[in-house]
Structures are given as C-alpha cells and as structure tokens.
C-alpha positions as CSV (number, residue, x, y, z in Angstrom):
1,X,-14.1,-29.9,10.2
2,X,-10.8,-30.2,12.0
3,X,-10.8,-31.9,15.3
4,X,-8.0,-31.9,17.9
5,X,-6.6,-35.3,18.7
6,X,-5.5,-35.9,22.3
7,X,-3.7,-39.1,23.2
8,X,-4.2,-40.4,26.7
9,X,-3.0,-43.5,28.5
10,X,-5.4,-45.3,30.8
11,X,-4.7,-47.6,33.7
12,X,-7.9,-49.7,34.0
13,X,-8.3,-51.5,37.4
14,X,-12.1,-51.7,37.4
15,X,-15.2,-50.0,36.0
16,X,-15.5,-47.9,39.1
17,X,-11.8,-47.0,39.2
18,X,-10.7,-45.6,35.9
19,X,-7.5,-43.5,36.5
20,X,-5.9,-41.4,33.7
21,X,-2.2,-41.5,33.4
22,X,-0.7,-38.9,31.1
23,X,2.7,-40.5,31.1
24,X,3.6,-43.4,28.8
25,X,5.6,-46.1,30.4
26,X,7.2,-49.4,29.6
27,X,6.0,-50.9,32.9
28,X,2.4,-51.6,31.7
29,X,0.8,-54.8,30.7
30,X,-2.0,-55.4,28.3
31,X,-3.9,-58.6,29.1
32,X,-7.2,-60.2,28.1
33,X,-9.6,-60.7,31.0
34,X,-10.3,-64.3,31.9
35,X,-13.1,-64.8,32.8
36,X,-14.6,-62.2,30.4
37,X,-16.2,-59.2,32.0
38,X,-19.1,-58.2,29.8
39,X,-19.7,-55.1,32.0
40,X,-16.4,-53.6,30.9
41,X,-17.3,-54.2,27.3
42,X,-20.7,-52.6,27.8
43,X,-19.1,-49.7,29.7
44,X,-16.8,-48.9,26.8
45,X,-19.5,-49.4,24.2
46,X,-21.7,-46.9,25.9
47,X,-19.1,-44.3,26.7
48,X,-17.0,-44.4,23.5
49,X,-20.1,-45.0,21.4
50,X,-21.9,-41.8,22.6
51,X,-19.7,-39.7,20.3
52,X,-20.4,-42.0,17.3
53,X,-24.1,-42.6,18.0
54,X,-23.7,-46.3,18.7
55,X,-27.2,-47.3,20.0
56,X,-28.0,-50.8,18.6
57,X,-26.6,-52.7,21.7
58,X,-27.8,-50.3,24.4
59,X,-31.1,-52.3,24.7
60,X,-29.3,-55.6,25.1
61,X,-30.0,-57.7,28.2
62,X,-27.1,-59.1,30.2
63,X,-27.5,-62.5,28.6
64,X,-27.0,-60.9,25.1
65,X,-23.8,-59.2,26.3
66,X,-22.5,-62.4,27.8
67,X,-23.3,-64.3,24.5
68,X,-21.6,-61.6,22.5
69,X,-18.3,-61.4,24.5
70,X,-18.3,-65.2,24.7
71,X,-18.5,-65.6,20.9
72,X,-15.4,-67.3,19.4
73,X,-15.1,-64.6,16.6
74,X,-15.2,-61.8,19.2
75,X,-12.6,-63.7,21.3
76,X,-10.3,-64.0,18.3
77,X,-10.7,-60.3,17.4
78,X,-10.0,-59.4,21.0
79,X,-6.8,-61.5,20.9
80,X,-5.8,-59.8,17.7
81,X,-6.4,-56.3,19.1
82,X,-4.5,-57.3,22.2
83,X,-1.5,-58.4,20.1
84,X,-1.6,-55.2,18.1
85,X,-1.8,-53.2,21.3
86,X,1.3,-54.9,22.6
87,X,3.2,-54.1,19.4
88,X,2.1,-50.4,19.3
89,X,4.6,-49.0,21.7
90,X,7.7,-50.4,20.0
91,X,6.3,-49.4,16.6
92,X,5.8,-45.9,17.8
93,X,9.3,-45.7,19.1
94,X,10.6,-46.9,15.8
95,X,8.6,-44.2,14.0
96,X,10.5,-41.6,16.0
97,X,13.7,-42.8,14.3
98,X,11.9,-42.3,10.9
99,X,11.4,-38.6,11.4
100,X,13.7,-35.9,10.1
101,X,13.5,-32.2,9.2
102,X,13.8,-31.5,5.5
103,X,15.6,-28.6,3.9
104,X,13.8,-25.4,5.0
105,X,13.9,-26.1,8.7
106,X,14.4,-22.7,10.5
107,X,15.5,-24.2,13.8
108,X,12.7,-22.5,15.7
109,X,12.7,-25.2,18.4
110,X,8.9,-25.7,18.4
111,X,9.2,-29.4,17.8
112,X,11.7,-30.2,20.6
113,X,10.0,-27.8,23.1
114,X,6.5,-29.3,22.5
115,X,7.4,-33.0,22.3
116,X,5.6,-34.7,25.2
117,X,8.2,-37.6,25.3
118,X,11.3,-35.3,25.0
119,X,12.2,-37.4,21.9
120,X,13.6,-34.4,20.0
121,X,16.8,-32.7,20.8
122,X,18.8,-30.0,19.1
123,X,21.8,-31.3,17.2
124,X,25.2,-29.6,16.9
125,X,24.0,-27.6,13.8
126,X,20.8,-26.4,15.6
127,X,18.4,-28.8,13.8
128,X,16.1,-31.3,15.4
129,X,17.5,-34.8,16.1
130,X,14.8,-37.5,16.7
131,X,15.3,-40.3,19.1
132,X,13.8,-43.7,20.0
133,X,11.1,-42.5,22.5
134,X,8.3,-41.4,20.2
135,X,4.6,-41.9,21.1
136,X,3.4,-41.0,17.5
137,X,1.4,-38.0,18.7
138,X,2.5,-36.2,15.5
139,X,2.7,-32.9,17.3
140,X,6.1,-32.2,15.7
141,X,4.6,-32.6,12.3
142,X,1.5,-30.6,12.9
143,X,3.2,-27.8,14.9
144,X,6.1,-27.2,12.5
145,X,5.5,-23.7,11.0
146,X,7.5,-24.7,7.9
147,X,5.9,-28.1,7.5
148,X,9.3,-29.7,6.9
149,X,9.2,-32.6,9.4
150,X,8.5,-35.9,7.7
151,X,9.3,-39.6,7.9
152,X,12.0,-41.1,5.7
153,X,10.1,-44.2,4.6
154,X,6.7,-44.4,6.3
155,X,5.0,-41.8,4.1
156,X,2.1,-44.2,3.6
157,X,0.5,-43.2,7.0
158,X,-2.9,-41.6,6.5
159,X,-3.3,-38.6,8.9
160,X,-7.0,-37.6,8.7
161,X,-7.6,-33.9,8.4
162,X,-3.9,-33.2,9.1
163,X,-0.8,-32.1,7.4
164,X,-0.2,-34.1,4.2
165,X,3.1,-35.9,4.3
166,X,3.2,-36.0,0.5
167,X,2.8,-32.2,0.1
168,X,5.7,-31.1,-2.2
169,X,4.9,-27.4,-2.2
170,X,7.6,-26.6,0.5
C-alpha cells in the first residue's frame, strides 16, 4: 500500500486555536510548555492516535494524564524531541545541498517547478542546481520521471514505500 505523505507546518497557540501554516519559516520557535499542559498532550494523543488505533490512554482520568506528563522520563524524552525539532530545519537545509541529478537527467524541469521551497534552479547547462532552502519533502526525488535525483552522501535515509536511493538500474 502506497500512502501520500503531506508535510504541514503548524502554529499552535492553544487547543482551540490550531492554525495551519503551509509556509516554512525561520521565525518560529519550539519551546517546552512550563507548566505542562496535559490537555495538549491528550489532544494530540487522541487525534494523531486515531489513525494508528491508539486507545489504551483514552480511558485515563485527568490525574493519570497529569502524572504521565509530570514523569521525569517523559520530561526527558520531551526535551530530547524538542532539541531534535530545533535541529530539523538546519538539517533539512543541509540535505538540499546533498542532492544532485545523476547522468540521465533529461532537464524536464519537473523538480524545479514542483519544489515547494523554490530550492531548485536550472543551471547554465539546463540541469537542476540544488540550494540551501530544502524542507526534505523529497518531492524532487519522487517526481523525477528518470529517477536520477539522489544525495551525494546521505544514501542511508530510509524512505518507506518510496523510490529506493540505492537503485542501480538507471
């Protein structure tokens, strides 16, 4: 089963006011809530978990949610996820510099026309030139009709149900 992956950016002000923002930006901040808001944790558990059939915590009382989000192991994991989240954007940008079109590129322009970050431009020879503004959506890799767009070094990335970066057929 192949499932389309859609990347969205969320600006979260409160449980009642979730506002989708389709543009990535450098002017965001990612901060841990202090004091902890168990309602926000519960909200995401219920809404994200629907698709994955998460049900074990749906019967929890408020006191159980408060105990859970106050647990030192959960706090440590939250800090780790927060740190990784802060590093994601620069890492994605660096990935853009990793990409190149191998021999076999037909200069069709699909990659530069479909890049949501306008990270790909046509070079003087008519081939894609990748910049420093990648969001790692992988659209260029998936949409390439010749399957010739690949990273130089980061071929270890696992892309579930997608184009294999190690495919040597082309």
